[in-house]
N, CA, C and O atoms as a printed pandas DataFrame, in Angstrom:
     atom_number atom_name residue_name chain_id  residue_number  x_coord  y_coord  z_coord
0              1         N          MET        A               1   13.093    0.555   -0.464
1              2        CA          MET        A               1   12.125    0.502   -1.837
2              3         C          MET        A               1   10.617    1.453   -1.262
3              4         O          MET        A               1   10.144    2.182   -2.134
4              5         N          THR        A               2   10.033    1.460   -0.161
5              6        CA          THR        A               2    9.188    2.384    0.234
6              7         C          THR        A               2    8.779    3.325   -0.066
7              8         O          THR        A               2    7.608    3.592   -0.339
8              9         N          ILE        A               3   10.062    4.262   -0.063
9             10        CA          ILE        A               3   10.446    5.393    0.241
10            11         C          ILE        A               3   10.229    6.020   -1.207
11            12         O          ILE        A               3    9.457    6.872   -1.646
12            13         N          ALA        A               4   11.377    5.130   -1.839
13            14        CA          ALA        A               4   11.457    5.493   -3.734
14            15         C          ALA        A               4    9.841    5.202   -4.078
15            16         O          ALA        A               4    9.151    6.090   -4.579
16            17         N          ALA        A               5    9.602    4.613   -3.938
17            18        CA          ALA        A               5    8.364    4.018   -4.793
18            19         C          ALA        A               5    7.003    5.279   -4.683
19            20         O          ALA        A               5    6.044    5.443   -5.437
20            21         N          ASN        A               6    7.312    5.854   -3.720
21            22        CA          ASN        A               6    6.475    6.938   -3.174
22            23         C          ASN        A               6    6.404    8.106   -3.747
23            24         O          ASN        A               6    5.383    8.793   -3.734
24            25         N          LYS        A               7    7.530    8.447   -4.322
25            26        CA          LYS        A               7    8.024    9.519   -5.257
26            27         C          LYS        A               7    7.414    9.201   -6.030
27            28         O          LYS        A               7    6.402    9.598   -5.452
28            29         N          PHE        A               8    6.830    8.583   -7.398
29            30        CA          PHE        A               8    5.932    8.344   -7.728
30            31         C          PHE        A               8    4.250    8.798   -7.441
31            32         O          PHE        A               8    3.402    8.360   -6.664
32            33         N          LYS        A               9    4.242    9.802   -8.389
33            34        CA          LYS        A               9    2.636   10.435   -8.663
34            35         C          LYS        A               9    1.864    9.480   -9.067
35            36         O          LYS        A               9    1.802    8.973  -10.187
36            37         N          GLY        A              10    1.017    9.141   -7.716
37            38        CA          GLY        A              10   -0.696    7.936   -8.003
38            39         C          GLY        A              10    0.255    6.423   -7.409
39            40         O          GLY        A              10   -0.204    5.282   -7.352
40            41         N          ILE        A              11    1.304    6.750   -7.119
41            42        CA          ILE        A              11    1.869    5.383   -6.627
42            43         C          ILE        A              11    1.955    5.722   -4.347
43            44         O          ILE        A              11    2.609    6.369   -3.529
44            45         N          ARG        A              12    0.930    4.853   -4.395
45            46        CA          ARG        A              12    0.818    4.137   -2.918
46            47         C          ARG        A              12    1.601    3.433   -2.516
47            48         O          ARG        A              12    1.453    2.452   -3.245
48            49         N          ALA        A              13    2.664    3.123   -1.591
49            50        CA          ALA        A              13    3.913    2.313   -1.563
50            51         C          ALA        A              13    3.552    2.025   -0.067
51            52         O          ALA        A              13    3.325    3.088    0.510
52            53         N          ALA        A              14    3.400    0.722    0.908
53            54        CA          ALA        A              14    4.031    0.548    1.985
54            55         C          ALA        A              14    4.704   -0.422    2.268
55            56         O          ALA        A              14    4.943   -1.305    1.445
56            57         N          SER        A              15    5.072   -0.434    3.314
57            58        CA          SER        A              15    6.386   -1.723    3.758
58            59         C          SER        A              15    5.518   -2.514    4.504
59            60         O          SER        A              15    4.897   -1.965    5.415
60            61         N          ILE        A              16    5.293   -4.182    4.203
61            62        CA          ILE        A              16    4.544   -4.541    4.858
62            63         C          ILE        A              16    4.633   -5.980    5.396
63            64         O          ILE        A              16    4.240   -6.833    4.600
64            65         N          MET        A              17    5.117   -6.469    6.719
65            66        CA          MET        A              17    5.366   -7.789    7.444
66            67         C          MET        A              17    4.881   -8.431    7.840
67            68         O          MET        A              17    5.330   -9.105    8.767
68            69         N          ASP        A              18    3.332   -8.617    7.199
69            70        CA          ASP        A              18    2.154   -9.646    8.186
70            71         C          ASP        A              18    0.977   -9.569    7.162
71            72         O          ASP        A              18    0.684   -8.643    6.407
72            73         N          GLU        A              19    0.511  -10.518    7.297
73            74        CA          GLU        A              19   -0.729  -10.525    6.880
74            75         C          GLU        A              19   -1.848  -10.116    6.935
75            76         O          GLU        A              19   -2.682  -10.164    6.031
76            77         N          GLU        A              20   -2.049   -9.414    8.623
77            78        CA          GLU        A              20   -3.165   -8.001    8.715
78            79         C          GLU        A              20   -2.691   -7.281    8.579
79            80         O          GLU        A              20   -3.681   -6.553    8.511
80            81         N          SER        A              21   -1.460   -6.255    8.360
81            82        CA          SER        A              21   -0.865   -5.158    7.763
82            83         C          SER        A              21   -1.081   -4.923    6.160
83            84         O          SER        A              21   -1.204   -3.883    5.513
84            85         N          ALA        A              22   -1.078   -6.452    5.732
85            86        CA          ALA        A              22   -1.430   -6.085    4.151
86            87         C          ALA        A              22   -2.970   -5.976    3.938
87            88         O          ALA        A              22   -3.674   -5.298    3.190
88            89         N          LYS        A              23   -3.113   -6.533    4.506
89            90        CA          LYS        A              23   -5.159   -6.163    4.718
90            91         C          LYS        A              23   -5.170   -4.924    5.110
91            92         O          LYS        A              23   -5.390   -4.440    4.000
92            93         N          PHE        A              24   -5.107   -3.971    5.837
93            94        CA          PHE        A              24   -5.249   -3.336    6.301
94            95         C          PHE        A              24   -4.747   -2.289    5.298
95            96         O          PHE        A              24   -5.492   -1.351    5.012
96            97         N          ALA        A              25   -3.635   -2.382    4.795
97            98        CA          ALA        A              25   -2.791   -1.344    3.646
98            99         C          ALA        A              25   -4.277   -1.389    2.137
99           100         O          ALA        A              25   -4.281   -0.925    0.997
100          101         N          LYS        A              26   -5.126   -2.032    2.787
101          102        CA          LYS        A              26   -5.485   -2.351    0.567
102          103         C          LYS        A              26   -6.733   -1.363    1.071
103          104         O          LYS        A              26   -6.999   -0.336    0.446
104          105         N          SER        A              27   -7.853   -1.979    2.869
105          106        CA          SER        A              27   -8.931   -1.446    2.581
106          107         C          SER        A              27   -8.302   -0.648    2.997
107          108         O          SER        A              27   -7.719   -0.140    2.039
108          109         N          ASP        A              28   -8.039   -0.202    3.837
109          110        CA          ASP        A              28   -8.346    1.488    4.593
110          111         C          ASP        A              28   -6.939    2.878    3.544
111          112         O          ASP        A              28   -6.749    4.037    3.177
112          113         N          ASP        A              29   -6.592    1.985    3.574
113          114        CA          ASP        A              29   -5.455    3.200    2.509
114          115         C          ASP        A              29   -5.608    2.964    0.500
115          116         O          ASP        A              29   -5.660    3.960   -0.221
116          117         N          ASN        A              30   -5.649    1.753    0.005
117          118        CA          ASN        A              30   -5.667    1.549   -1.107
118          119         C          ASN        A              30   -4.439    1.633   -1.744
119          120         O          ASN        A              30   -4.249    2.419   -2.672
120          121         N          ILE        A              31   -3.498    0.796   -1.266
121          122        CA          ILE        A              31   -2.238    0.737   -1.332
122          123         C          ILE        A              31   -2.600   -0.171   -2.862
123          124         O          ILE        A              31   -3.409   -1.012   -3.254
124          125         N          ASN        A              32   -1.354    0.667   -3.426
125          126        CA          ASN        A              32   -1.388   -0.274   -4.592
126          127         C          ASN        A              32    0.412   -0.511   -4.666
127          128         O          ASN        A              32    0.475   -1.731   -4.818
128          129         N          VAL        A              33    0.786   -0.378   -4.659
129          130        CA          VAL        A              33    2.369   -1.171   -4.149
130          131         C          VAL        A              33    2.846   -1.750   -3.017
131          132         O          VAL        A              33    2.886   -0.882   -2.146
132          133         N          ILE        A              34    3.219   -2.774   -2.617
133          134        CA          ILE        A              34    3.597   -3.219   -1.401
134          135         C          ILE        A              34    5.029   -3.647   -1.641
135          136         O          ILE        A              34    5.449   -4.376   -2.540
136          137         N          THR        A              35    5.821   -2.948   -0.488
137          138        CA          THR        A              35    7.374   -3.668   -0.582
138          139         C          THR        A              35    7.707   -5.362    0.889
139          140         O          THR        A              35    7.658   -5.251    2.114
140          141         N          LEU        A              36    7.865   -6.056    0.457
141          142        CA          LEU        A              36    8.216   -6.604    1.112
142          143         C          LEU        A              36    9.448   -7.033    1.691
143          144         O          LEU        A              36   10.180   -6.902    0.710
144          145         N          GLY        A              37   10.203   -7.466    2.632
145          146        CA          GLY        A              37   11.426   -7.793    3.270
146          147         C          GLY        A              37   12.397   -8.603    3.193
147          148         O          GLY        A              37   12.633   -9.038    4.320
148          149         N          GLY        A              38   13.208   -9.102    2.284
149          150        CA          GLY        A              38   13.804  -10.374    1.862
150          151         C          GLY        A              38   14.542  -10.788    3.128
151          152         O          GLY        A              38   14.917  -11.940    3.342
152          153         N          ASP        A              39   14.736   -9.666    4.021
153          154        CA          ASP        A              39   15.544  -10.842    5.354
154          155         C          ASP        A              39   14.741  -10.602    6.046
155          156         O          ASP        A              39   14.997  -10.386    7.231
156          157         N          TYR        A              40   13.949  -10.572    5.740
157          158        CA          TYR        A              40   12.463  -10.761    7.576
158          159         C          TYR        A              40   11.427  -11.619    7.193
159          160         O          TYR        A              40   10.684  -12.041    8.079
160          161         N          LEU        A              41   11.223  -11.994    5.883
161          162        CA          LEU        A              41   10.233  -13.077    5.430
162          163         C          LEU        A              41   10.631  -14.166    4.356
163          164         O          LEU        A              41   11.242  -14.063    3.292
164          165         N          ASP        A              42    9.930  -15.514    5.174
165          166        CA          ASP        A              42   10.471  -16.729    4.202
166          167         C          ASP        A              42    9.757  -16.631    2.940
167          168         O          ASP        A              42    8.991  -15.668    2.909
168          169         N          ILE        A              43    9.782  -17.367    1.860
169          170        CA          ILE        A              43    9.106  -16.914    1.095
170          171         C          ILE        A              43    8.094  -17.600    1.165
171          172         O          ILE        A              43    7.343  -17.245    0.256
172          173         N          ASN        A              44    7.654  -18.405    1.761
173          174        CA          ASN        A              44    6.163  -18.924    2.137
174          175         C          ASN        A              44    5.160  -17.725    2.862
175          176         O          ASN        A              44    4.017  -17.518    2.456
176          177         N          LYS        A              45    5.783  -16.969    4.006
177          178        CA          LYS        A              45    5.143  -16.063    4.317
178          179         C          LYS        A              45    4.677  -14.852    3.388
179          180         O          LYS        A              45    3.580  -14.300    3.472
180          181         N          ALA        A              46    6.143  -14.388    2.088
181          182        CA          ALA        A              46    5.619  -13.422    1.371
182          183         C          ALA        A              46    4.886  -13.834    0.457
183          184         O          ALA        A              46    4.521  -12.965   -0.334
184          185         N          ILE        A              47    4.342  -15.422    0.181
185          186        CA          ILE        A              47    3.374  -15.408   -0.743
186          187         C          ILE        A              47    2.048  -15.348    0.730
187          188         O          ILE        A              47    1.495  -14.270    0.946
188          189         N          CYS        A              48    1.845  -16.060    1.231
189          190        CA          CYS        A              48    0.443  -14.917    1.807
190          191         C          CYS        A              48    0.268  -13.823    2.192
191          192         O          CYS        A              48   -0.792  -13.214    2.332
192          193         N          ILE        A              49    1.191  -13.544    2.364
193          194        CA          ILE        A              49    1.461  -12.092    2.860
194          195         C          ILE        A              49    0.670  -11.297    1.353
195          196         O          ILE        A              49   -0.283  -10.519    1.314
196          197         N          ILE        A              50    1.322  -11.738    0.481
197          198        CA          ILE        A              50    1.089  -11.101   -1.615
198          199         C          ILE        A              50   -0.450  -11.284   -1.485
199          200         O          ILE        A              50   -1.183  -10.314   -1.679
200          201         N          ARG        A              51   -1.152  -12.968   -1.039
201          202        CA          ARG        A              51   -2.107  -13.190   -1.261
202          203         C          ARG        A              51   -3.303  -12.725   -0.932
203          204         O          ARG        A              51   -4.296  -12.647   -1.657
204          205         N          ASN        A              52   -3.156  -12.346    0.443
205          206        CA          ASN        A              52   -4.442  -11.606    1.545
206          207         C          ASN        A              52   -4.044   -9.949    1.290
207          208         O          ASN        A              52   -4.665   -9.158    2.000
208          209         N          TRP        A              53   -3.439   -9.602    0.704
209          210        CA          TRP        A              53   -3.725   -8.046   -0.277
210          211         C          TRP        A              53   -3.846   -8.347   -0.903
211          212         O          TRP        A              53   -5.037   -8.058   -0.790
212          213         N          ILE        A              54   -3.789   -9.130   -2.394
213          214        CA          ILE        A              54   -4.597   -9.045   -3.383
214          215         C          ILE        A              54   -6.267   -9.471   -3.073
215          216         O          ILE        A              54   -7.119   -9.048   -3.854
216          217         N          SER        A              55   -6.555  -10.078   -2.238
217          218        CA          SER        A              55   -7.607  -10.987   -2.030
218          219         C          SER        A              55   -8.575   -9.465   -1.344
219          220         O          SER        A              55   -9.784   -9.313   -1.519
220          221         N          SER        A              56   -7.627   -8.445   -0.534
221          222        CA          SER        A              56   -8.323   -7.238    0.469
222          223         C          SER        A              56   -9.141   -6.770   -0.903
223          224         O          SER        A              56   -8.981   -6.891   -2.118
224          225         N          GLU        A              57  -10.223   -6.095    0.099
225          226        CA          GLU        A              57  -11.293   -5.208   -1.328
226          227         C          GLU        A              57  -11.130   -3.389   -0.340
227          228         O          GLU        A              57  -11.237   -3.105    0.853
228          229         N          PHE        A              58  -10.850   -2.584   -1.527
229          230        CA          PHE        A              58  -11.154   -1.128   -0.456
230          231         C          PHE        A              58  -12.505   -0.800   -0.024
231          232         O          PHE        A              58  -13.528   -1.148   -0.614
232          233         N          LYS        A              59  -12.450   -0.160    0.967
233          234        CA          LYS        A              59  -13.361    0.181    1.559
234          235         C          LYS        A              59  -14.132    0.991    1.545
235          236         O          LYS        A              59  -15.307    1.005    1.913
236          237         N          GLY        A              60  -13.227    2.041    0.924
237          238        CA          GLY        A              60  -14.059    3.520   -0.012
238          239         C          GLY        A              60  -14.694    4.413    1.493
239          240         O          GLY        A              60  -14.316    4.596    2.650
240          241         N          GLY        A              61  -15.929    4.812    0.578
241          242        CA          GLY        A              61  -16.201    6.371    1.971
242          243         C          GLY        A              61  -15.588    6.511    2.595
243          244         O          GLY        A              61  -14.633    6.589    1.823
244          245         N          ARG        A              62  -14.921    6.728    4.085
245          246        CA          ARG        A              62  -14.222    8.161    4.802
246          247         C          ARG        A              62  -13.185    7.501    3.821
247          248         O          ARG        A              62  -13.413    7.998    2.718
248          249         N          TYR        A              63  -12.189    6.639    3.733
249          250        CA          TYR        A              63  -11.017    6.111    3.534
250          251         C          TYR        A              63  -10.736    6.689    1.723
251          252         O          TYR        A              63   -9.693    6.784    1.076
252          253         N          GLN        A              64  -11.808    6.907    1.451
253          254        CA          GLN        A              64  -11.717    7.552   -0.232
254          255         C          GLN        A              64  -11.295    9.607    0.040
255          256         O          GLN        A              64  -10.665   10.354   -0.709
256          257         N          GLU        A              65  -11.696    9.786    0.840
257          258        CA          GLU        A              65  -11.568   11.043    1.080
258          259         C          GLU        A              65  -10.413   10.898    1.812
259          260         O          GLU        A              65  -10.170   12.081    1.578
260          261         N          ARG        A              66   -9.413   10.532    2.522
261          262        CA          ARG        A              66   -7.827   10.154    2.758
262          263         C          ARG        A              66   -7.288   10.202    1.393
263          264         O          ARG        A              66   -6.231   10.827    1.313
264          265         N          LEU        A              67   -7.659    9.793    0.490
265          266        CA          LEU        A              67   -6.921    9.455   -0.681
266          267         C          LEU        A              67   -6.875   10.604   -1.769
267          268         O          LEU        A              67   -5.931   10.906   -2.499
268          269         N          LYS        A              68   -8.192   11.193   -1.686
269          270        CA          LYS        A              68   -8.506   12.291   -2.312
270          271         C          LYS        A              68   -7.550   13.535   -2.260
271          272         O          LYS        A              68   -6.962   14.089   -3.189
272          273         N          MET        A              69   -7.562   13.926   -0.425
273          274        CA          MET        A              69   -6.039   14.917   -0.300
274          275         C          MET        A              69   -5.007   14.438   -0.075
275          276         O          MET        A              69   -4.317   14.957    0.802
276          277         N          ILE        A              70   -4.644   13.559   -0.609
277          278        CA          ILE        A              70   -3.040   12.920   -1.100
278          279         C          ILE        A              70   -3.590   13.224   -2.408
279          280         O          ILE        A              70   -3.080   14.214   -2.931
280          281         N          GLU        A              71   -4.426   12.681   -3.023
281          282        CA          GLU        A              71   -3.743   13.538   -4.475
282          283         C          GLU        A              71   -3.744   15.004   -5.082
283          284         O          GLU        A              71   -3.129   15.545   -6.001
284          285         N          GLU        A              72   -4.700   15.410   -4.170
285          286        CA          GLU        A              72   -4.603   16.883   -4.289
286          287         C          GLU        A              72   -3.009   17.301   -4.173
287          288         O          GLU        A              72   -2.400   17.857   -5.087
288          289         N          ILE        A              73   -2.577   17.030   -3.213
289          290        CA          ILE        A              73   -0.971   17.463   -2.144
290          291         C          ILE        A              73   -0.517   16.673   -3.449
291          292         O          ILE        A              73   -0.329   17.645   -4.181
292          293         N          GLU        A              74   -0.210   15.551   -4.242
293          294        CA          GLU        A              74    0.604   15.329   -5.619
294          295         C          GLU        A              74    0.211   16.064   -6.176
295          296         O          GLU        A              74    1.084   16.432   -6.962
296          297         N          ASN        A              75   -1.189   16.924   -6.384
297          298        CA          ASN        A              75   -1.130   17.450   -7.955
298          299         C          ASN        A              75   -0.742   19.039   -7.750
299          300         O          ASN        A              75   -0.644   19.985   -8.533
300          301         N          GLU        A              76   -0.553   18.873   -6.212
301          302        CA          GLU        A              76    0.261   20.663   -6.111
302          303         C          GLU        A              76    1.569   20.557   -5.796
303          304         O          GLU        A              76    2.096   21.612   -5.445
304          305         N          ASN        A              77    2.188   19.675   -5.818
305          306        CA          ASN        A              77    4.133   19.336   -5.386
306          307         C          ASN        A              77    4.483   18.418   -6.528
307          308         O          ASN        A              77    5.459   18.812   -7.166
308          309         N          MET        A              78    3.910   17.237   -6.973
309          310        CA          MET        A              78    4.274   16.334   -8.447
310          311         C          MET        A              78    3.853   16.765   -9.572
311          312         O          MET        A              78    2.957   16.254  -10.243
312          313         N          LYS        A              79    4.898   18.368  -10.002
313          314        CA          LYS        A              79    4.875   17.919  -11.626
314          315         C          LYS        A              79    5.472   17.529  -12.529
315          316         O          LYS        A              79    4.911   17.356  -13.611
């Protein structure tokens, strides 16, 4: 799911397995799509992960520079 989602311009997807990785995916990488493995997470854990991801905020700053680099690569390679 993550690989397929990242084939689309503007999508930054990550496979998330716990609340901590959800927090850092949003705060450091401004991930805008998360994928959750249904074989590895029960519904309560998935809900906790989603809530943590939604409530996290992107830090910006030096992390914004990374996203700018990704955007430039997308603009060059994704027509």
